[in-house]
N, C-alpha and C positions, 0 to 999 in steps of 0.2 A: 799646606794650603787649605784654608777653610772652605767648606762646601758653599756653593752658590745659594743665595737666598731665593726661595721660589715664591715667596709671598708673605703677606701680613695677616695673622690670625687675630680677628677682633672678637672679644668675648666679654661676658659680664662676670663680675666677681661672685655673684650669688650662685652661679652654676659653673664654677671653675672646673669641676670634674669633666664636663663636656669638652672643654678645650684640651684637657690633659690627654684625652684619647688620641688626638692628632699629634700632640707634642711628643708623647712617648713613641708613637709610630715613627715620627721623624727621627728620633734618636736611634732607633733600631736600623733605620734605612740610611743613616748618615746624611740626613737632609736638614738644611738650616731654614727655620721659619722665624720671622720676627713676630712679636706679639704686641697687642695694644688693647688696653682695657676700654671697653665701650661704655661711655657715660651717656645714658639716655637724656639727661638734662641738657647736655651740650651737643653731643654728636648727632642726635636725632634732628636737630634744627639746622645742621649744616647742609648747604645746597647740594653738595656732591654725594650725600649719603644715599639718596634714592638712585642716583646714577650708578653708583658702585654696587648697590644691593637693592634692586627693585622689589624683592620679596619682603624686605624689612626684617628678615630673620637674623637672629644672633644666637650662636656664633656664626661668623662667616669668614671665609678665606679670600682675601683680595690678591689676585695674581695679575700678571701683565696680559693675561688672556681673558680676564673676566673674574667674576666672583662665584664661589661655591658656598652653599648654605646647608645647615643641619650637621650636627656633630658626626653622625655616622657616615654621611657622604664625604665630608672632609677627611675623616680618618681613612676611608676607602681610597680616596684620591692619593693621599700620602703613601699608603701602603703599596699602591700600584705604580708609583713613580719609579720603582726599581724592579725590573723584571728578573734581576739576578739574585734576589733574596727570596726566602720562602714566606715572607710576611703575609702575603695574600694567597698562600697555597702553592703547592708544587704540581698542580694538575687541575683538570676540570672538576673532578669530584671533590677535591679539597676546597676549591673555591666555593662550591655549593654548600659544603659543611660550614665554612666560615660565615657565609651569608645567613645561614640558618641560625647560628649562634648570635649574630648581630641582631636579628629580629627577636630572638628569644630575650636578649638583654633589654631591648626597648620595651617590649610588651609584657613580659613575665617578671622582670626583675626591677627595672628602674622605677616604674610607676608606683608599685606598692612600697618599695624601699624609701622613696622620697616622701610618700605620705607618712611614713614612720619617722624619718630623720628630720624633715623640715621643721616640725614643731620643736625638736630638740635644739635646732639652730636658731629658733626664734623667727623663722620665716613665715610660719602660719600657725594658727591656733589649733590645738589638738582636739580632735573629735574621738573619744575613746572607742566607739564602735568601729569607726573607720580605721583606727590604728590597730585594733585587734584583728580585723580582717586583713589588713596589710601585712601584719606579722605572719599570719597563716600563709598568705601568698608567697612571702619571702622564703618561708620554710620549704614550700613546695618547689620553688625555683632552686634552692640550694640542694634539695634532694636530687633533683635532676642533674645538677652539676656533679654531685658526689658520685652518682652512678657512672657518669661519663669518665671521671678522673680515676676510677678503679681500673680502667683498661689502658690508660696512657698517662704519661708524665704531664702533658698539656692537653688542651681541649682537642687539638688536631695533631695527634702523633707525638713526636719527640722533640719538637722545636716550638718556640714561641711564635704565634701568629697573631693577626689582628683580633681574632676572637678572644684570645687571652687578654690582650691589652684593653679592649673595650670593657670587658666584664670586670677586670681587676680595678680599673679606674672608677667604675660604677659602684663597686663594693667597698671602696676605701672608707667612705664616711661611715658606713654601717659597721665595718670591722673596728673602727676606732671609737665609735660613740655608743652603739646600742647592742652589738653582738657580744654579750658577756660570755664567760666560760661555759655556763650551762647551756646557753643558746648554741654555742659553737660545737659542743661535745658530740652531737650526732653526725658532724661533718668533718671528720679528721682529714680526709683527702682534700677537701676544699681549703682547709686551713693550711695544710702543708704546701699546696700549690700557691696559695696567696702569699705566704711568707717567702717561698722560693722566688716568686716573681718580683715582689717589692724590694727584695735585697739585691736584685740585679742593678748594675750601674745605670743602665738606660732608663729603668723605672725610677730609681732613687733620685736621679738628676732632675726629674720632673715633679714627682709626688712627695719627695722628701722621706724622712723616717716615719714609719707607721707603727705606733705602739698599739697592740691589740687591747680592746676594751676589757677592763676588769670588772667594772660595775656599770650596768646600762644607765646612761644618763636619762633624766626625765625631761619632759617638755619644758622649755624655758617660758618665761612670761612673755606673752605676745602683745605687741603694741599694734593696734589697728592701723592700717595704712591711711585711714581717714585723716585729712588735713595735709598729708604729704603731697597731694596733687597740686596744691598751690605752688609748690616749688617748680613744678613743670608747666605752670601756666594753665593748668586744668582747673575746672570748677570743682570745688570740694563739697561733697554732699554734706559734710559735717558743718560747713559754714552756713548752710541754708537754715532758716527758722523752722521750728518744729511743725508749725502749721503748714508751711510750704511743703515739708516732707510728706505730711499726711495727704495733701492734695496730690502730690506726685504719685503716692501709692494708689490713691483712688483712680488716677488717670491710667495706671498700669493695667487695670482690669478689675472690675468688681466681681464679687462672688455671685453665684446664681441666687435668685430671689429666695429660693426655698432653703438656702443654707442658713444655719443658725449663726449669729454673730460670734466672733472670736472673743475670748477673754482679753482684757487689756494686757495681761502679762504675756500671753502667747503671741498676740499681735505685735507687741514690742520686740519679742525675740525674733519673729519672722522678719520684721522690718530691719532689725539690726543685721541679721545674716544676709538678707537681700542687698542691703547697702554695701556690705563688705564684699559681696560678689561683684557688684558693679564697680567698686573701687579697685579691686584686684584686676578686673578686666581692663579698666582704664590705665592702670599702672603698667600692665604687660604690653598693652598697645603702644604706650609711650616708649617702652623699651624696644620696640621694633618687632614684636611677635605678631604672627598672623592670627586670624580668627580661630582656625582649627587648633593651632598650637596653644592658644590661650585656653580653649575649652578643655584641653588635655592636661594642662598644668596641674601638678599635684595640689597646689594651694586652692585652685578653683574646684577641683574634684572633691577636696575635703570639705569645702564650704557647702557644696551641693549635697554631699552626704549628710551634713548637719541639718540642712533644710529638709531633707527627706525624713530624718528622725523627728523633726518638729511636726512634719505633716502627719506621720504615723501616730503621734501622741495627741494631736489636736482633735477637738470635737467637730470642727467644721473643716474637714479635709478638702472639700471642693474649693473653699475660699483660699486655702493655702496653695493648692495646685494652680489656681488662677494667678496668684501673685508670682509663683515660681515660673510659670510659663513666660511671663514678661521679663523676669530677671534674666532668663537665658535667651532672650530674643536674638536672632541671628544678626551678625553684622552684614553690611551690604555685600552681596555676592557670596555669602558663606552659608553653611548649613550648621550653624551653631546649635540649634535646637536638637538636631539628630546626634551631634557629637556629645552633647551633655547627657543624652539618654545612654550613649555608649560609655560615658565616663563613670560617674559615680554609681548609678544603678547597676551597671554591668559589673563594676568592681565589687559592689556590695552583695550582689545576688548570683553572679555567674557560676561560682563554685557550688552553689546550693541548688541550681537549676530552677530558681524562682521565676514565676511568670506573673503577668497581670499587672495589677495596680502599682506594685512596687517598681515596675519598670516603666511607668508612664508618668513622668514628672510634669506633664502639661496636657493640654487638650490635644486630641488627634488632629493631624493635618486634614484639611478639606480635600475632596477628590481632585480639585483643580491644583492644589498645592502639591499633592502627591504626584500628579501627572507632570507638573513642571519639574519637580525634583528628579523624576525618572528620566525625563528628557535631557536634563543637564548631565545626569550620570551616563546616559547612553552616548552623548557627545564626547564626554571625557574618555569613555572606554574605547570608542572608535578611534579617537586621536592617538591614544596610547598604544592600541593594537597595531595601527598602521605604522607607527614609528618603530615599535618592537619588531615588526615583520621585516622592515628594511635592515635593521641592525642584525637580525638573525641571518638574513640572506648574506650579508657581508661576512659575518663571522663564519658561516658554513663554507663560503667560498675560500676563505683564508685557511681554514683547517681541514677542508675536505670532508666535512661531516654531512651525512645524509639524514641524521635524526638529531633532535634537540629536546631536552627536558628542562623546563624553566618555570620559575615562580612568577605570578602576575598579581599585582595588588589591587588594581582598579575594580575588578568584578566583585571583590569582597565576598567571595563564596557564593555568588548568585549564578546559578546555572544558565539562565537566559543571557546574562551579561557575558558569560564565558563563550556562548555561541557568537555573540557580537564581536568579542575580542578576537576569536579565531578567524572570523570572516574578514575582519580588518587586517589581520596578519597575512591572510592569503590573497588579498585583493591584488589584482594585476598591477604591477608598478609601471608608471609612465616615466621613463628616464629623462624626458624633456621638462618635467615639472621641477620647479625650484625646490619644493619640499616633497620628496618622494614618500610614498606610503605603500605598505604591504610588501609584496614581492617574494614571500616565502612559501608560496603554494606548492613548490616542488620539494619541500623539505618536510619530512615526517616530524611530528611534534606531539609532546604531551605537556599540557600546561596545568598548573596547580594554583589554586587561590584559597587562602585561609580566611574564612569569615568568622563571625561570632558563634554561629550555630553549627557550621559544618565546613569540611574541607571539600572543595569542588575540584573535579578532575575532568579533563577532556583530552582524548587521544585522536589524532588526525594522521592518516596515512594517505599519501597521494596515490592516485590510480595506478601510476607507473610502478609503484612499490608494493602493491597489495599482495603480490605473490610471495614476497619475502617477509612481510610483516602483516599480521592481522590485528586491526585496532581492537576488536573485541577481546582477543586472547591477551593482548598487551595490557589493556585496562583491567581485565579480570584478575590477572596475577597481582597487579598493584593494589586493587581493592581488597583482595583476600588478606593482605597484610594487617588491615585494621577492621575486617568484617564490614566493608562498605557495600553499597548497592549500585548496580548498574541501571541507568535509566532506560525505559522502553525505547524501541526504535533504533537500537545500535546496529551498525553495519560493519563490514570488514575494513571500511576506510574512515569511519567516524563513530566514535562512542564516547559517552560521557557518564559520569557517576558521581557519587558523593559518599562521604563518611560523616555521620552525625556525631557531634560532640556529646560526650557523656562524662561529666566531671566526677561522677561517682566511681568510675573505673579509670580515671586519669587519662581520658581521651580528649585532648585539646587540639583543635585544628592546627595551630602553629607547631606544636610538638610532633604531630603526625606527618607534617608536610615533608621534612627533610628525609626521613626514612622511606617515604613513598617515592620521592625523586630517586633515591638510591635504588629502590626496587625496580623502578622503570628502566633505569640504566642497566641494571643487572639482566633484565629480560633481553635487552638489545645486545649485550655482550655475549650471552649464550647463543644468539643467532649470528654472531660475527658481524653485527651491524654497528658496533661501537668499539673503539679501541679498548683492549682488555688489559693493557699494562700502562703504568706511569713511566713511560720512557722519554727519550729526547724529543720524540715527535709531539709530545704533549704541549711543548712550548709554542707550537704553531696554532693551537686551538684552545687556549685557556681564556674563557670568557665568563664573566660574572654579572651580577646585577648592576655594578657600576658602569659596565659597558653598555647598559641599556637604561639610560637615565629616563625618569618619567617626566 
């Protein structure tokens, strides 16, 4: 008897690998999923699209209980549909490790790999400087995987888990198109693991046969998306007269009066790249992507990197910056400007520790704009913290846990926001409210948030538990792992600290987070405050990030 269909996975052909994560997971768990190619030209106009998927993100999984979006969340959902398989780990600690590798895949591997691969596929124009930086980042990611695979057959022990599936699917295009023999040579364990996985029937049924690259393919001829917008009923910048385009550029923001005029050649190049960024963003919006996802898309990041290079080489840098500021103007309700700053400039300079003008693609926000952005972030943090508190309270009740160690995304490494998040988690819950908040004030917690510049940590111990666990001692042991610092004012019940990123010695917040969580749990185990063995009782308290949706 065939397994019951649990939903329909909608995906775009241009990013097939994202759908394959869930499809391979479904094979391993014996779950049946229907698939449907999402056609932006037709499906985006259907009346029921927004009803099914209010976020407008693709891929999305349509189920009889609603829709799930983002490839990682969908894959997590599929993996957790079967509690009797090890796909999402065999205990609390393994779940945490899997979540760490999923984040690693998203931030450290997929973004640079797609900047390298998309030009080969003809999906974006190659920018040599961005490609070179991306190749270096991919090497760093593969080095990290190589070290992990020296100690185990798979990323988490001796069986395939979701961590293996997601990273294998993300690596497929690279292995087939650009990782030639010389590039792969320093990573024998990664190659052995990749071959072993893709030869498994559950992988092969989805990804097919994968022949390893013999000679790295070069970037294909790129056809600008200009003109294609007409097919979607969008205005095409290419169709506008040249004089109208110049007027549009002028309306986007003039350079300061003191700036020297740009040469016609430089101005034309900047105009061309700016138009291409606008066209890409319009294209992705038509495909159902959100503002933040659009800004993080490798194609957009590559174009912004190209614009940065033009800026560095132009005589009138202020004029270029002004033009660029408007190109990345935020969509309604979004923070596109900030995301663009985090995208290309971060990718181009984060490994080198560069600061200053290179990381400032536009004018600084006004004090009023900064205050408004801070207020919006605070609201988001409070909401997420309140929701996480309720979920941790329920999880602790189910598993009998008195302490919890978990990752939180919303504070983005900001210590002040960590305070707000913890306050919201500990807020007294009103059981009569339709949407409860907080409720975890009686549970000891250490939360971790990886930002761009640092890993932030906060330890909380309820008054009733302070005799068995001291927050300062707990945090001190975790910070010592990566030579972190404790903030002033720490007490036995509340302590926070941070570990600064240092790319020169391979200290990255995301990479330091999982070992820090493991160290925090180790401290609790030594005191007998956390289960010390992966036994049958673990099944009662296995919780991960998917149990705490944001």
